[in-house]
N, C-alpha and C positions, 0 to 999 in steps of 0.2 A: 487354505487361503484366509487371510484376515477378512472378516465380513464387514468391516467398517468401510464406507466409501473413501477412496483416496482422492484428495483434492489437489488440483494442479493450478497454479497461477503462473503468469509470466510477467516479468518486470521489463518494461520498455524504456529505453533511454537513448535517444539520438540514433546513431548508427550502430549501437551495440555497446556493451560494457567495456570492451577493450578500447583504450584511447586512440588506437590506430585503425579501428574498425572501418572508419570512413574511407580508408584507402584500399579496402578489399575490392576484388574485381567486380563483384556484384552489388556493391554499395551504391547508394543514390545520394551523394552529398549535396547535389544541386536541388534536391527535393525535400531536404530535411525540415524546412519551415513551410511546407505546403500541406493542406488538408488531405490531399490524395495519398500522400506518403503514409500518413498515420492511419488513414482508412484502410489501406492495403494490409498494414501490419495487424490491425485489430480484426479484420476479416479473416486473416490467416489463423489468428488465435481462436476465433470463434469456430472456424472450420475444424479445428482440433478439439472442440468441445471443452475447452479449458473453463475453469470456474470463473476466473477474473483476470483482468490485466491491471497493472499499476503503472502510473505515469510519474516520472521524476519531475521535480521542479526545484527552483532555488531563487534566491533574491539577488543573486549576482552571477556573472559568468562563471562557468565551471573552472576548476583549477586542478593541477596535479596534486597539490596538498589539500587535505580536507579543511584546514583551519586558516588558510590565508590565500588571497588571490595571487595570480602569477601573470607573467607577460608572454606566455607561450602562444605562438600562432600556428603551431603544427598539429593542434588537436581541436576537436569540435568545441566551439564556444557559442553560447546562445541557446535559447529554447522558447517554446510557446507556453502560454499560461495553461497549466494542467487542467484546471477546472473548466475553463472555456473549451479546451480541446476535447475533454471528455463529454461535454454537453453536445458538441457537434457530432461526435462519434456515436452518441446514444441514438441519434436519428438514423444511423446507417447500420445498426446492429439490432439483434432481437433477444438474445439470451445471455450473452457474456456480461459479467459484472465489470463495472468501470470505477476504478479507485485512484483518483488523483492525489498527489502529495500537495499539502498546503502548509506553508510556514505559519506558525501561530505566535511567534515572538513579536513580530511587527505588524500583525494583522488583527483588526478588530473582530472579536468573536461573533458579534451580531452578523457581520458581513459573511464570515465563514459559514455560519449556520444557514443563512438564507441561500448562499450559493450551493451548498451540498443538498439542501432540501429541494431546490429547483432542479438539480441534476437528477434527484430521485424521481421527481415528477416527470421530467423529460424522458427518462429511461424506463418509466413504468416499473420502478422498484428494483433497479439494478445498481444503485449507487453505493459507493463506499467513500472513505476518506482516510488518508494517512496524515495525521498531524506531525509536523516536523518543527523542531526548535531551530533557532539560528545559531549554529555552532561557530560561525565565522564572525568575529567582531567587526570586520570591515562592512558587513551588510547593514549595520546600524547607520552608517553614513548616508545611506539612500533615503533615510527618513528624518534624521536629525532630531529625534525626540528622546533618545536614550542611548546608553552604551551597554555593551555586553562583554563578558569576560574574553580576553584574548588567550586562546590556548597556545601552549608552547610545543616545540618539537618533542620534548619529553612527555608531555601530556598525551599526545596522540599515539604514542606507542603502547598505551595502557588504557583499555576501555574503562576501568574503574576510576582512573585519574580524570579522564574526560567527564565521566558522570558526576564525580565529586565537584569539579569546577563548575559544571552546568546545572547543578541540582536546583538552584532557584528558578531556572528557566523551565525545568521539568515540572516544578510546582505550579508555575504560571500556566503551563500547557495543560495540566490536570484541570485547572479551573476553566480553561477554554473549552475543553471537551464537556465538562459538566454544564456550562452555559449553553452550548450547542444542543445537548440532549434536552435540557429544559425548554429551550425555544422550540424544538421539534414537537414537544408535548403541549406547547402553549395554545394550540388549536386542538380541540377535541375532534375526533374523526367525523362527527356529524354536525360540526359547527356551521356548515354551509347549508342553508335551507333552499335557496334558489326558487322560491315560489313566486312566479310572476303574477298570479291572481291576487295574492295578498300584498305583493310588493316587499316581502321579507326575503332578503338575500342571506342574512346572517343571524344566527342566534348569539347575541352579544354575551350571554351568560356562559357560553362555551368557549370564549377566548379568555386567556388568563395572563395576568402579569406574573413574571417569574421572580421579580424582586430579588435578584442575586446580589449579594454584597460579599466581596472577597478582598483579599489583600492586594489584588492587582487592578481590579476594576469593579464597577457595579453596572448591572444591566437590568432594566425594568421589564422589557418585553411588553406585549407579546410580539412574536415574529410577524412579518408581513406576509409570510407564505404559509398556506394551510399545511396540516400535518402530512409528512411524506408518506407515500404508499407503503413503505416498510415500517412505518411508525418511527423507527430509528434506523437510518442508514448505517451500514456496517462501518465501524471504526477499526482501523488497523494501525499497528505501530511496529517499528523496527527497533530491536533491543539487543544490546551487547553486554550489559552489565546490570548490577543490582538496582540502581536507580531507575533506568528505563524498564526493567522487569516490573518494578512497582508501579510505574506509570501505566504499563499495559494492564496490570492486574486491576488497577482502579477503574479504568475507563474504556478499554479496548474490547473488541469482539474477536480479533485475530492478532497474534503476535508473530512477527517474522524474526526468527533467531538464526544464528550463524555458527553452527558447529562445524568441525573439520573431520569428524568421524562419528561412528555410532556411539562410542563411549561418551564423547563430548556432547552428543545430542541428549543422551540420557541424563548427564549431569546438569545441562542447561535446563531441561524440563523440570528437574527437581528444584532448581532455583526459582523457576517461574511459579511452581506450586507453593514454595515457601513464601514468595512475595505475595501470592494471593492470600495465604494464611495471615500474613502480617497486616494486610489492609482489610481483612475481614470479608473477603469475597468467597461466597459459596459457589464453587465451580459446578456443582450439580444444578443449582438454580440459574446461574448465569455462566454458561459455558464459555471457555476461552479457547478458540481454535489455535493450534500451534503449527506453524509452517516453518520449514527450514529453507533458507536461501542457499542456492548453489549457482555459481557462474558456470555456464556450460559451453563447450566447444565440441560439436558432434560431427562425426563422419562415419560412413559405413565401413571403410577400410581401416584395419588396425594401424595405428600410428599416424594416420592422416591428420586427425584433429590436433595432435601435439605438434606436428610439423607446421600446420597452418598457424597455430598460436605463436610458435617460434618465429615465423616470418613476420607476424604483426609486431612481436617484441622487437625484432631488428629494425623495423620501420620506425618504431617509437623511441628506440635507443635505450630501452630498459625492459627488464622482465616484468610482465604484468602480474601483480599480486592483488589480493582483495581482502576485505573484511570477512568474506565468506569463502568456502572451499571453491577452488578453481578446478573443474573437472574437464579432462580431455580424454575422449574415448569414443566408443561406438554407442548407439542407442541401446543395444542389449546390455552393455556394461553399465550404462547409467540406470537402466531398469533394475539391474541387480542391486546397485547401491541404494536406490530409492526404497525398494522393498525391504532391504536389510535395515536401513535407518528407521523405516516406518515402525519396525518392531520395537523400537525404543519408546514409542508412545506418540509419535508425530501424527498429526491429522493430514498433513499434506506438505507441499513444497512450492516455493516460489522460485522459478528458474529464471536466471538472468542470462539471456543470449549473449555470447561473446561478440558476435557480429550478426547483424541482420541485413538481408533476410535469411542468410544461410542457416544460422543456428535456430532461428525461430521455425523455419520450415522443417528442420530436422526434428524438432520437438513435436510438431503437429503431425508430420507425415511418417516419422520413423519411430519415435519414442512412444507416442500415444497408441499406435497399433500394436506395438510390442507389449505394452502394459495391458491393453485390452485382450490380447492373445492369452495372457497369463490370468485373466479374470480379475484384474485389479483396477480397471477403469471403465467408465460408462461407454455405452454405444450410441447414446442419444441424450440430448437435453430433456429434462422433465419440465413441467410447468412450475410457475411460482417465482417468487422473488429471489434475490441473491441470498438473503437471510435464510430462506427456506432451503435453498440448495446446500447451504453450509450447515444445516441442521440447527440453526439458531432460532429460538422462539421469538415471536413478535412481542415486544415489551408492552405492557399495559400503559395507558396514558396516566401519568402520576397525578394529573389534575382532575381527571374525570371521576364522577361519583361512581362508586362500585355498588353493584347489586340493583 
């Protein structure tokens, strides 16, 4: 058995990743925008001892095409704000990491940094963040301050073409992450004195201006929020091509990649390593955890998951495909695949349930026990922060005097 801990995350998105999942017999479409619905899902994920959950978000209603809005009314449209949702769920959970998606193209980095720092305080060190660029030009109309490139149908068939068109947005996003990290460090860990006898609440010398000047914005700082419990909340990114691999290599702690087989996983990880070399990142000093995304439909009986997906496809009027592998099978078969792919060098997996609650419960109550039976997954949560669980060191504060 591989002695490295296997990490498991789950990506939550509405009723599930299949666009017709809301029509499944056990779906709860009337509850999608209620806090109790999300509390139930995250409680199930925590019951399965998963490392973290991610929450999708967007600046406009979902659409069948990734690059333009549509007028469909037969699929789920609308969502709750991911950071606010995660902050609510932090009070209802104890161990699981909470990683909301936040758009960074039309959002001020100061506000993002404060929101994620607050989530880390509320969750007592379990916060993460997935920066996302605005790949749909129509989203800019909600803000009226700028335009962004309009992707074509030909673009979206090729991840490298998408990355090339959106390269300036990735460069801007890189600066957003850098600003957030500096703002998180702008308060030293012991900046708060809180001495009622002397009347000193704060050591002003331990608050720092970050004085960031970049091509897209300037930020003076300091933050309004004390340094997060993790020092630096976990930054995660989804990457399909060379430019987003470089983005991950520059500023992320986790990269979610999308291979379709073990050979593809090995090739992608080599590209991630090459990107780290190009940007000068020493992965021994600053580890980058690599998770593979897999969309999952799971049933105990052979063939049942495939039939269930086919039924959802018929309801939607099209075969569901994804940027990631779509797996249909039994929990045992998925365990075989995960452990096989892991040998390519992956640290873990982010599983996207095809339909919830069915496929989420299958992950926590069928897949996790199977992995545990094989000695590949934990039997209890340990103590510590999300960074500690992922084996990521706590970064030193760049502004604090050393020694």
